[in-house]
C-alpha positions as CSV (number, residue, x, y, z in Angstrom):
1,H,-50.0,-8.0,-32.9
2,H,-53.0,-7.5,-31.4
3,F,-56.6,-9.2,-31.2
4,K,-59.3,-7.0,-32.2
5,K,-61.4,-7.1,-29.3
6,S,-65.4,-8.0,-30.6
7,S,-68.1,-9.3,-29.1
8,S,-68.3,-11.9,-26.3
9,V,-68.9,-14.8,-27.2
10,S,-70.1,-17.5,-25.0
11,S,-68.3,-20.2,-26.0
12,S,-65.0,-18.5,-27.0
13,P,-62.0,-19.2,-24.5
14,L,-61.0,-16.0,-25.6
15,I,-61.8,-13.3,-22.4
16,Q,-62.7,-9.4,-23.6
17,E,-63.4,-6.8,-21.5
18,R,-63.5,-2.6,-22.2
19,G,-61.3,-2.5,-19.6
20,F,-58.5,-4.5,-20.8
21,A,-55.3,-2.3,-22.8
22,R,-54.5,-2.9,-26.1
23,D,-51.7,-6.0,-24.8
24,I,-53.8,-7.1,-22.6
25,F,-55.7,-10.3,-22.5
26,G,-57.2,-13.4,-21.0
27,I,-58.1,-16.7,-21.5
28,K,-60.1,-19.4,-20.0
29,H,-57.9,-22.5,-18.6
30,Y,-59.8,-25.7,-17.3
31,A,-58.3,-24.1,-13.5
32,G,-59.6,-21.0,-14.3
33,P,-59.7,-17.7,-16.6
34,V,-56.0,-16.1,-16.0
35,I,-55.0,-12.9,-17.5
36,Y,-52.0,-12.2,-19.9
37,N,-50.2,-9.3,-20.6
38,A,-48.2,-9.0,-23.7
39,T,-46.2,-5.7,-23.4
40,K,-42.4,-6.1,-24.3
41,F,-43.5,-10.0,-24.6
42,V,-40.7,-9.8,-28.3
43,A,-38.3,-8.6,-26.4
44,K,-38.2,-10.5,-23.6
45,N,-37.7,-13.8,-25.8
46,M,-35.4,-12.6,-28.3
47,D,-33.0,-16.4,-27.1
48,T,-32.1,-18.3,-30.6
49,L,-34.2,-20.4,-31.1
50,P,-34.0,-24.2,-31.3
51,G,-33.1,-26.1,-34.8
52,D,-36.2,-28.6,-34.7
53,V,-38.5,-25.5,-33.9
54,I,-36.9,-24.1,-37.3
55,N,-37.4,-27.3,-39.7
56,C,-40.9,-27.8,-38.0
57,A,-41.5,-24.1,-39.4
58,L,-39.8,-25.0,-42.4
59,I,-41.8,-27.8,-43.6
60,S,-45.1,-25.6,-42.7
61,P,-48.0,-25.4,-45.2
62,N,-48.6,-21.6,-44.2
63,E,-46.5,-19.5,-47.0
64,L,-45.6,-17.1,-44.3
65,I,-44.1,-18.6,-41.9
66,Q,-42.4,-20.7,-44.5
67,S,-40.7,-17.5,-45.4
68,E,-39.7,-16.0,-42.5
69,F,-38.4,-18.6,-41.0
70,K,-36.8,-19.2,-43.9
71,A,-34.9,-16.1,-44.0
72,L,-34.8,-16.5,-39.7
73,K,-31.8,-19.9,-40.8
74,E,-30.3,-17.3,-43.0
75,R,-29.6,-14.6,-40.7
76,S,-28.6,-17.2,-39.1
77,S,-26.4,-19.5,-40.1
78,K,-24.6,-15.8,-41.6
79,R,-23.6,-15.2,-37.6
80,K,-23.2,-18.8,-36.6
81,G,-19.6,-19.2,-35.4
82,S,-17.7,-21.8,-33.0
83,L,-19.8,-20.9,-30.1
84,V,-23.0,-22.7,-30.1
85,A,-26.2,-20.0,-28.9
86,H,-28.0,-20.9,-25.2
87,T,-30.9,-20.7,-25.4
88,V,-33.7,-21.0,-22.5
89,W,-34.2,-24.3,-23.6
90,T,-30.6,-25.5,-23.6
91,K,-30.4,-23.6,-20.7
92,F,-33.5,-25.0,-19.5
93,R,-31.8,-28.5,-20.3
94,T,-28.2,-28.5,-18.6
95,Q,-30.4,-27.3,-15.4
96,L,-32.7,-30.4,-15.6
97,N,-29.5,-32.9,-16.7
98,N,-27.8,-31.5,-13.4
99,L,-30.4,-31.8,-11.2
100,M,-31.0,-35.9,-12.5
101,D,-27.9,-36.4,-11.9
102,N,-28.3,-34.8,-8.5
103,L,-31.7,-36.9,-7.5
104,G,-29.5,-39.5,-8.5
105,K,-27.3,-39.9,-5.8
106,T,-29.9,-39.6,-2.8
107,R,-32.4,-42.0,-1.7
108,T,-35.5,-41.4,-2.6
109,R,-37.7,-39.7,0.1
110,Y,-41.7,-39.3,-0.5
111,V,-43.0,-37.0,2.1
112,R,-46.9,-35.6,2.1
113,C,-48.2,-32.8,3.4
114,I,-51.1,-33.0,6.0
115,N,-53.0,-29.5,6.5
116,P,-53.3,-30.2,11.0
117,N,-56.8,-27.6,10.4
118,S,-58.9,-25.7,7.9
119,N,-58.2,-22.2,10.0
120,K,-54.6,-22.0,9.5
121,L,-54.4,-22.0,13.4
122,A,-51.3,-22.8,15.1
123,G,-50.9,-25.8,17.7
124,V,-54.6,-26.5,16.8
125,M,-55.0,-30.7,15.5
126,D,-58.6,-31.6,14.0
127,L,-58.2,-35.3,13.9
128,A,-61.2,-36.1,12.0
129,Y,-59.9,-33.6,9.3
130,T,-56.7,-34.5,9.2
131,V,-57.9,-38.3,8.8
132,S,-60.0,-37.4,5.5
133,Q,-56.8,-36.1,4.1
134,L,-55.1,-39.8,4.8
135,R,-58.1,-40.9,3.5
136,Y,-58.8,-39.0,-0.1
137,S,-54.6,-39.5,-0.3
138,G,-54.9,-42.8,-0.5
139,V,-52.4,-42.6,2.4
140,V,-54.8,-45.0,4.4
141,S,-54.7,-47.9,2.3
142,A,-51.2,-47.4,1.0
143,V,-50.4,-48.4,5.0
144,T,-53.5,-50.6,5.0
145,I,-52.8,-53.3,1.6
146,S,-48.0,-52.5,2.7
147,R,-49.2,-54.1,6.2
148,A,-51.2,-56.9,5.0
149,S,-48.0,-58.2,2.7
150,F,-44.3,-57.4,2.9
151,P,-44.4,-53.7,4.9
152,N,-40.1,-55.0,5.4
153,R,-37.1,-55.4,3.7
154,L,-33.3,-55.5,4.0
155,P,-30.9,-56.8,1.7
156,Y,-29.2,-60.1,2.4
157,R,-26.1,-58.7,4.0
158,D,-27.6,-56.7,5.7
159,T,-29.6,-58.9,7.2
160,L,-27.0,-61.2,8.4
161,D,-25.4,-58.8,9.5
162,R,-27.7,-57.7,11.6
163,F,-29.1,-60.7,13.2
164,H,-25.9,-63.0,13.1
165,L,-25.5,-62.3,16.3
166,L,-29.1,-63.2,17.9
167,A,-28.7,-66.6,15.5
168,S,-25.1,-68.2,17.3
169,H,-26.4,-66.2,20.8
170,N,-30.3,-68.0,20.2
171,G,-31.1,-69.3,24.0
172,L,-28.8,-67.9,26.4
173,N,-28.1,-69.9,29.6
174,E,-25.7,-70.5,32.0
175,Q,-24.2,-73.7,31.4
176,N,-23.4,-71.9,27.4
177,T,-22.0,-69.1,29.5
178,Q,-17.7,-68.9,28.6
179,S,-18.6,-70.3,25.2
180,I,-20.8,-67.0,24.3
181,F,-18.2,-65.0,26.4
182,Q,-15.3,-66.1,24.1
183,S,-17.5,-65.7,20.6
184,L,-18.4,-62.7,21.7
185,L,-14.5,-61.6,21.9
186,F,-13.3,-63.3,18.5
187,S,-16.4,-63.5,16.5
188,S,-18.6,-60.0,16.6
189,K,-18.3,-60.5,12.9
190,P,-20.3,-62.3,10.4
191,S,-17.8,-64.9,8.7
192,T,-19.2,-64.0,5.3
193,D,-16.6,-62.1,2.1
194,E,-17.5,-58.5,1.3
195,D,-17.1,-59.5,-2.4
196,E,-19.4,-62.5,-1.4
197,H,-22.0,-62.3,-3.2
198,D,-26.0,-62.7,-3.1
199,D,-26.2,-66.2,-4.0
200,V,-23.8,-67.5,-1.0
201,I,-25.2,-65.2,1.7
202,R,-28.8,-66.3,1.1
203,P,-28.3,-69.7,1.8
204,K,-27.4,-68.5,5.7
205,V,-30.0,-66.1,5.6
206,E,-33.1,-68.1,5.1
207,T,-30.8,-70.7,7.6
208,M,-30.9,-68.4,9.9
209,L,-34.1,-66.7,9.7
210,N,-35.9,-70.6,10.0
211,Q,-34.5,-70.7,13.3
212,L,-35.6,-67.3,14.0
213,L,-38.7,-66.8,12.6
214,K,-39.9,-70.6,13.2
215,H,-42.8,-69.5,15.4
216,M,-44.7,-67.7,13.0
217,E,-45.3,-69.8,10.3
218,S,-48.4,-70.6,9.5
219,V,-50.1,-73.6,8.6
220,S,-53.1,-73.6,6.4
221,R,-54.8,-76.2,3.3
222,D,-55.1,-75.5,-0.4
223,S,-58.0,-76.7,-2.4
224,N,-56.3,-80.4,-2.8
225,N,-56.4,-80.8,1.3
226,Q,-52.8,-80.5,1.2
227,E,-50.5,-79.0,4.3
228,V,-49.0,-75.4,3.0
229,I,-47.4,-74.0,5.3
230,T,-46.7,-69.6,5.4
231,K,-43.0,-68.7,6.7
232,A,-43.3,-64.9,8.2
233,Y,-40.8,-64.4,5.0
234,I,-39.7,-64.3,1.6
235,C,-36.8,-64.6,0.4
236,G,-35.6,-62.7,-3.1
237,K,-33.1,-62.3,-5.6
238,T,-31.5,-59.5,-3.4
239,R,-33.7,-59.4,-0.6
240,V,-36.0,-60.2,2.1
241,Y,-39.0,-59.6,2.9
242,F,-40.3,-59.6,6.3
243,R,-44.5,-60.4,6.5
244,A,-46.1,-57.7,9.2
245,G,-44.3,-58.4,12.7
246,A,-41.4,-60.5,12.1
247,L,-38.8,-57.7,11.7
248,E,-40.5,-56.1,14.5
249,F,-40.2,-59.4,16.2
250,L,-36.1,-60.1,15.5
251,E,-35.7,-56.6,16.5
252,S,-37.0,-56.7,19.7
253,E,-35.0,-60.3,20.3
254,Q,-31.8,-58.8,19.5
255,L,-32.0,-55.9,22.0
256,M,-32.3,-58.2,24.8
257,V,-29.6,-60.7,23.5
258,Y,-27.7,-57.4,23.4
259,D,-28.7,-57.0,27.7
260,Q,-27.7,-60.2,28.1
261,C,-24.3,-59.9,26.5
262,A,-24.3,-56.8,28.1
263,T,-24.3,-58.5,31.2
264,L,-21.9,-61.6,30.7
265,I,-19.9,-59.2,29.4
266,Q,-19.6,-57.1,32.8
267,S,-19.6,-60.3,35.0
268,Q,-17.4,-61.8,33.7
269,A,-15.0,-58.5,33.6
270,R,-15.6,-58.5,37.4
271,K,-14.6,-61.7,38.1
272,N,-11.3,-61.3,36.3
273,I,-11.0,-57.5,38.7
274,A,-11.4,-59.8,41.6
275,V,-8.9,-62.8,40.9
276,E,-6.3,-60.2,40.1
277,R,-7.0,-58.1,43.5
278,Y,-7.0,-61.7,44.9
279,R,-3.7,-62.4,43.5
280,N,-2.2,-59.4,44.4
281,E,-2.8,-60.6,47.6
282,I,-1.8,-63.5,48.6
283,Q,1.7,-62.5,46.2
284,N,2.2,-59.6,48.8
285,N,1.1,-61.0,51.9
286,P,2.3,-65.0,51.7
287,D,0.9,-65.5,56.0
288,W,-2.9,-63.7,54.2
289,Q,-5.0,-65.9,54.9
290,V,-9.1,-65.4,53.6
291,K,-11.0,-65.2,57.2
292,R,-14.2,-67.0,56.7
293,R,-17.6,-65.1,57.9
294,P,-19.2,-66.8,60.9
295,S,-22.2,-68.9,60.1
């Protein structure tokens, strides 16, 4: 079949020009006009039609379509053997299912590309042009809303694993140096079973965060003039949701604790080395005495 060229009509979506060949035509799409070439169109689409398409055509009110597809179904049923015909659709569906299986095994990350300048120049950043893209694409609004509520979240077990040391060693001083050093050696991991359920871990996490984030609580009054305490976190069913700045505070405090713990380990190790060296000197030289430095 081919299109019969006639006078151009402005309201018609069909594009007709005198320079078009027999099998060339155009269509005015929403995004813009597109020119098509129907040469060898049938030869390129000889794949087996899906069964639902054939069944849909058989109930068509057009007698010509009914008769053609009825004959097509009879021919395909005679040629049909034990092998299943692979159509373009079945190949696409198989590939799509494989793609979805692979995506299901990964963690979703959303990447939004920003054009640094409108002139396509390398190493040039147009600040106003870039900010306008972030604003119009909704990135700025999304970040603002996220920061206003709960921008960070962690599962219960991950929260306990990351900050149990900070909670157990909060407030390092010289009086508890020895106990802290012993706990570093013998209790470097939280005492939670790997199979422990979130309902069991949740009270431990709440107790820990109440101690660590107590200073970030805010007090307000409701409509009944009742005191309302707003915490820096909220415990959900399986995760802890942190308000803006809460997780950053915990991370910075934990780095300070690591630094102090490293100092304690170094001082204790140097002490042990010095004591061992002193004992060796006493055993090898019984008459050896420590000489005091003159004042």
